[in-house]
Each structure stands twice: as structure tokens, then as C-alpha cells.
C-alpha positions as CSV (number, residue, x, y, z in Angstrom):
1,X,0.0,0.0,0.0
2,X,1.2,3.6,-0.7
3,X,0.1,6.5,1.5
4,X,1.6,9.9,0.7
5,X,4.4,8.3,-1.3
6,X,5.2,5.4,1.1
7,X,4.5,1.7,0.8
8,X,3.6,-1.0,3.3
9,X,2.1,-4.5,3.3
10,X,-1.5,-5.0,4.4
11,X,-3.0,-8.4,5.0
12,X,-0.3,-9.9,2.7
13,X,-1.7,-8.2,-0.4
14,X,0.0,-5.3,-2.2
15,X,-2.2,-2.3,-2.6
16,X,-2.0,1.5,-2.8
17,X,-4.1,4.2,-1.2
18,X,-4.8,7.9,-1.5
19,X,-6.1,9.6,1.6
20,X,-7.4,13.2,2.0
21,X,-8.8,14.6,5.2
22,X,-10.5,18.0,5.1
23,X,-11.9,20.1,7.9
24,X,-15.6,20.8,7.1
25,X,-16.7,24.4,7.7
26,X,-20.2,24.8,9.0
27,X,-22.0,27.1,6.5
28,X,-24.6,28.1,9.1
29,X,-22.0,29.2,11.7
30,X,-22.4,32.9,12.7
31,X,-25.3,33.2,10.3
32,X,-28.2,35.3,11.5
33,X,-31.6,33.7,11.3
34,X,-33.7,35.0,8.4
35,X,-36.8,37.1,9.1
36,X,-40.1,35.9,7.6
37,X,-41.4,38.3,4.9
38,X,-45.0,39.2,4.3
39,X,-44.3,40.5,0.8
40,X,-46.3,39.0,-2.0
41,X,-44.7,35.9,-3.6
42,X,-42.6,36.7,-6.6
43,X,-42.7,34.9,-9.9
44,X,-40.7,31.6,-9.6
45,X,-37.3,32.0,-11.2
46,X,-34.9,29.2,-12.1
47,X,-31.2,29.2,-12.9
48,X,-31.7,26.1,-15.2
49,X,-32.8,27.4,-18.6
50,X,-34.4,24.0,-19.4
51,X,-36.5,23.9,-16.2
52,X,-39.2,26.2,-17.6
53,X,-41.8,25.0,-15.0
54,X,-39.5,25.4,-12.0
55,X,-40.1,21.9,-10.8
56,X,-36.6,20.8,-10.0
57,X,-35.0,21.5,-6.6
58,X,-32.4,24.3,-6.4
59,X,-29.6,21.7,-5.8
60,X,-30.2,20.3,-9.2
61,X,-29.3,23.6,-10.8
62,X,-25.9,23.8,-9.1
63,X,-22.8,22.6,-11.1
64,X,-20.8,19.6,-9.8
65,X,-18.9,20.4,-6.6
66,X,-21.3,23.2,-5.5
67,X,-23.8,21.0,-3.7
68,X,-23.6,19.5,-0.2
69,X,-20.8,17.0,0.6
70,X,-21.9,13.5,-0.3
71,X,-20.7,10.5,1.7
72,X,-20.4,7.4,-0.4
73,X,-18.5,4.2,-1.0
74,X,-17.8,3.0,-4.5
75,X,-16.5,-0.5,-5.4
76,X,-15.3,-2.0,-8.7
77,X,-17.0,-5.1,-9.9
78,X,-16.2,-7.2,-13.0
79,X,-18.4,-5.3,-15.4
80,X,-18.5,-1.8,-13.8
81,X,-18.9,-0.2,-10.4
82,X,-21.4,-0.1,-7.5
83,X,-22.1,2.9,-5.3
84,X,-23.8,3.4,-2.0
85,X,-24.4,7.0,-0.8
86,X,-26.0,8.5,2.3
87,X,-26.0,11.8,4.3
88,X,-23.5,12.0,7.2
89,X,-22.4,14.8,9.5
90,X,-19.1,15.6,11.0
91,X,-16.3,18.1,11.4
92,X,-14.0,16.2,9.0
93,X,-14.3,14.9,5.5
94,X,-12.4,11.8,4.5
95,X,-11.5,10.7,1.0
96,X,-9.8,7.3,0.6
97,X,-8.9,5.3,-2.5
98,X,-7.4,1.9,-2.5
99,X,-5.6,0.4,-5.6
100,X,-3.9,-2.8,-6.6
101,X,-0.3,-1.7,-7.2
102,X,-0.1,-3.7,-10.5
103,X,-3.2,-1.8,-11.8
104,X,-1.6,1.6,-11.5
105,X,1.9,0.9,-12.5
106,X,2.7,3.2,-15.4
107,X,-0.8,5.0,-15.2
108,X,-0.8,8.8,-15.3
109,X,-1.6,10.2,-11.9
110,X,-4.5,12.2,-13.4
111,X,-6.2,8.9,-14.6
112,X,-5.3,6.8,-11.6
113,X,-8.7,7.3,-9.8
114,X,-10.3,5.1,-12.5
115,X,-8.3,2.1,-11.3
116,X,-9.4,2.3,-7.6
117,X,-11.3,-0.8,-6.5
118,X,-12.6,1.1,-3.4
119,X,-13.4,4.8,-3.1
120,X,-14.7,6.1,0.2
121,X,-15.9,9.6,0.9
122,X,-17.4,10.3,4.3
123,X,-17.9,13.0,6.9
124,X,-16.7,11.9,10.3
125,X,-17.7,13.2,13.8
126,X,-14.8,14.2,16.0
127,X,-14.3,11.9,19.0
128,X,-16.4,9.2,17.4
129,X,-15.3,5.5,17.1
130,X,-14.6,6.1,13.4
131,X,-12.4,9.1,14.2
132,X,-10.5,7.2,16.8
133,X,-9.9,4.3,14.4
134,X,-8.7,6.7,11.7
135,X,-6.2,8.4,14.2
136,X,-4.8,5.0,15.1
137,X,-4.4,4.1,11.5
138,X,-2.7,7.4,10.6
139,X,-0.3,7.1,13.5
140,X,0.7,3.6,12.6
141,X,1.4,4.6,9.0
142,X,3.3,7.7,10.1
143,X,5.7,5.5,12.0
144,X,6.9,4.0,8.7
145,X,8.3,7.5,7.8
146,X,10.1,8.3,11.0
147,X,13.5,7.9,9.4
148,X,12.6,9.8,6.2
149,X,14.0,13.2,5.5
150,X,11.6,16.1,5.9
151,X,11.2,18.4,2.9
152,X,9.3,21.7,2.9
153,X,7.2,22.7,-0.1
154,X,6.0,26.3,-0.3
155,X,2.5,27.1,-1.4
156,X,4.0,29.6,-3.8
157,X,3.7,27.9,-7.3
158,X,6.5,30.0,-8.8
159,X,9.0,28.8,-6.2
160,X,7.6,25.3,-5.7
161,X,6.1,24.4,-9.1
162,X,7.4,23.2,-12.4
163,X,8.7,25.8,-15.0
164,X,8.4,24.5,-18.5
165,X,11.9,24.1,-20.1
166,X,12.9,25.3,-23.6
167,X,11.9,23.3,-26.6
168,X,14.5,20.6,-27.4
169,X,16.8,21.1,-30.3
170,X,15.2,20.0,-33.5
171,X,11.9,19.4,-31.8
172,X,8.9,20.7,-29.8
173,X,6.6,19.4,-27.1
174,X,3.0,19.5,-25.8
175,X,1.9,19.6,-22.2
176,X,-0.7,17.1,-21.0
177,X,-4.1,18.8,-20.4
178,X,-2.6,22.2,-21.2
179,X,-2.4,22.6,-25.1
180,X,-1.8,26.3,-24.8
181,X,1.3,26.0,-22.6
182,X,4.7,27.4,-23.7
183,X,8.2,27.3,-22.3
184,X,8.7,29.5,-19.3
185,X,5.3,29.0,-17.8
186,X,5.0,27.5,-14.3
187,X,2.5,24.9,-13.1
188,X,2.0,22.8,-10.0
189,X,3.0,19.7,-12.1
190,X,3.6,19.0,-15.8
191,X,3.8,16.0,-18.1
192,X,5.3,16.8,-21.6
193,X,5.5,14.7,-24.7
194,X,8.3,15.4,-27.2
195,X,7.8,15.5,-31.0
196,X,10.9,15.7,-33.3
197,X,11.3,17.6,-36.6
198,X,11.3,15.5,-39.8
199,X,14.5,13.7,-40.2
200,X,15.0,13.4,-36.4
201,X,13.9,10.8,-33.9
202,X,13.5,10.7,-30.1
203,X,16.3,9.1,-28.3
204,X,14.7,7.0,-25.6
205,X,11.3,7.7,-24.1
206,X,9.3,10.5,-25.7
207,X,7.9,11.9,-22.5
208,X,9.1,13.3,-19.2
209,X,7.5,15.0,-16.2
210,X,7.9,17.2,-13.1
211,X,5.7,16.9,-10.0
212,X,7.1,19.8,-7.9
213,X,10.1,22.0,-7.1
214,X,11.3,21.9,-10.7
215,X,12.4,18.3,-10.2
216,X,12.3,17.3,-13.9
217,X,13.1,13.8,-15.1
218,X,15.7,13.7,-17.9
219,X,14.6,15.5,-21.0
220,X,14.4,13.4,-24.2
221,X,16.6,14.5,-27.1
222,X,16.0,14.6,-30.8
223,X,18.8,13.0,-32.9
224,X,19.3,12.4,-36.6
225,X,17.7,9.3,-37.9
226,X,20.4,6.8,-38.4
227,X,21.4,5.1,-41.7
228,X,22.0,1.3,-41.4
229,X,24.2,-0.8,-43.7
230,X,24.0,-4.5,-43.3
231,X,22.9,-4.1,-39.7
232,X,25.7,-1.6,-38.9
233,X,25.4,2.2,-38.4
234,X,26.9,4.1,-41.3
235,X,29.6,6.5,-40.4
236,X,30.0,9.9,-42.0
237,X,31.7,9.5,-45.4
238,X,30.9,5.7,-45.8
239,X,28.4,6.5,-48.6
240,X,29.7,9.5,-50.6
241,X,27.3,8.8,-53.5
242,X,24.1,8.7,-51.2
243,X,21.8,11.7,-51.8
244,X,18.8,12.9,-49.8
245,X,16.0,14.8,-51.5
246,X,14.1,17.4,-49.6
247,X,10.8,19.3,-50.1
248,X,11.7,23.0,-49.6
249,X,8.0,24.0,-48.8
250,X,8.5,22.7,-45.3
251,X,10.3,24.3,-42.4
252,X,12.7,22.7,-41.7
253,X,13.0,21.0,-45.1
254,X,11.4,17.5,-45.2
255,X,13.1,14.6,-46.7
256,X,10.8,12.9,-49.2
257,X,13.1,10.5,-51.1
258,X,16.7,9.4,-51.6
259,X,19.0,8.8,-54.6
260,X,22.5,8.1,-55.9
261,X,24.9,10.7,-57.3
262,X,26.3,9.7,-60.7
263,X,28.2,12.9,-61.4
264,X,28.6,16.4,-60.0
265,X,25.4,17.5,-61.6
266,X,23.2,14.4,-61.9
267,X,21.6,11.9,-59.6
268,X,19.4,8.8,-60.0
269,X,16.2,8.4,-58.0
270,X,12.9,6.5,-58.3
271,X,10.3,7.8,-60.6
272,X,7.9,7.7,-57.7
273,X,9.7,10.7,-56.2
274,X,8.5,13.2,-58.7
275,X,5.2,11.5,-59.6
276,X,4.0,11.4,-56.0
277,X,4.6,15.2,-55.4
278,X,2.2,18.0,-56.5
279,X,3.3,20.2,-59.5
280,X,5.5,23.1,-58.5
281,X,7.2,21.3,-55.6
282,X,10.7,22.8,-55.0
283,X,13.5,20.3,-54.5
284,X,16.7,20.4,-52.7
């Protein structure tokens, strides 16, 4: 099981868990009681443009996340999920997800929640049996980290976040879930995918990431596509008669074919090279 980045064994099965505990503020605290009004009733208004008869409760008009906290437990089953929900009260709100470690290996953190085989959301009353059990659980887990180094992370995104690096030489990149992002911008976390220019290929994995504090994993590089002769890499000068044909309408120029030099002014190439390109194509 993983909690806050750590791992431990539970009941001889390997699992992982995400836990969040939030203090619930009482929306009615320090709120003055309303005074009944004797004014004539106003025409019913609705914030839902499709509820023309005003028959749905106000909560149905609120976007997700704006309604009351829902306590629920969701479990994965072979062909889907089951969910049980109810109304609970309490000063703290608990969110817990449990995973099988093998299910989330290599899964992006933003999509990990889909793999949870149990998801629990519940309000808990202070000094209740559930709260006491949760405290005991957290204390036991915390003991596993007693020898770990303590790191401080500021709430300031600029000093604690991930600043996007320059584009790699002969390539560019896109940022996961942020298509408008450009180098120099700072985010809480970032996952980028490298794309190389024509004639270049990614050396190694084409993606890298940073979760905090500008702690980037190694940046992939774009290298020239290699020429292979009989299973061996061709060194510079091994094929002095080899020619590459580029289409000049692209930036940078895109290689579209190859050929062989037969003199200082002539080369031989497949007829498909010219026949497959539109009229007016500029060659190099």
C-alpha cells in the first residue's frame, strides 16, 4: 500500500491508497436567522434554462462540486462499479482510494482514480469511534516514515512548481491537459510529450514529467535518424554517393526521397519521387 508516497504491506496483499482529510466548515455558523417576509410571492425563477416549469430542486441547478458534501462508498465489480451513498455529518471529511499496485503501474496520476477498486468519501464526527480508528491508522502509517528526510514545499507555485523548459533542439513538445502551454510558464505539475522535426527521432522515451520543485526527469533528445548498412550504423563518409531529396516547402525541409549521385550534376532516383509530389514542388 502507498500512502503519501510510502508503501507497506496490508493483509499480505500489495495495494495502494490515496487519503485526504478535510476540515468541514459549518455554512450556518455565525449566520443570522432569516426574518419571515410578508411580501407577495414573486414569480418563480430558475437558474436552469431548461427547467421552464421550475419543478426541480435548487440543488439540481448547481454545477458539480457546489452541492452538499456527499458521503459514499464505490466499489469496482467485474463489469462496472457499484455505489452506495448517504448523508453523514461531522467536522472532518475523509477521501480514501485503494488500488492494486499492479493496476496503477505506469498509469498517469490524473487517470489513476479510474483504477481504484474502493473509493470512500465520508464525513466523520470528532471523538467518534470512526475518528479514533482513523487516528490509530494514521499514527501507525506515520511510524513508517520516522527515518525519512523532511522536505518543505512552499504554497507559492512560482518557487515550488514546475517551470516548462525550452523546446528541445530539432523538436517541440506538448503539455498534458494544457495545449496552450509554452516554455517558461509554471505549473504545479507538468507532463510533456516530445515531437521531433522531420529527419529526427526521439532518443529513448518521448515523455518526461515534473511533479514539484522543478524536479524534472531527464529531457528526451531529438537525434538524426540513423542510416544502417547490413545491420551496422553508417559513419560519416561511408556512402559519398548517397543523396537525400528534400521538399523546400516545409520548415525545416522535409526529406521525401533518396537517390544516388552519378556525377557532380546528376543523380538517379525512383520515378515515384516526382510522380508522388504535386506540381511546383521545390526540391533540394
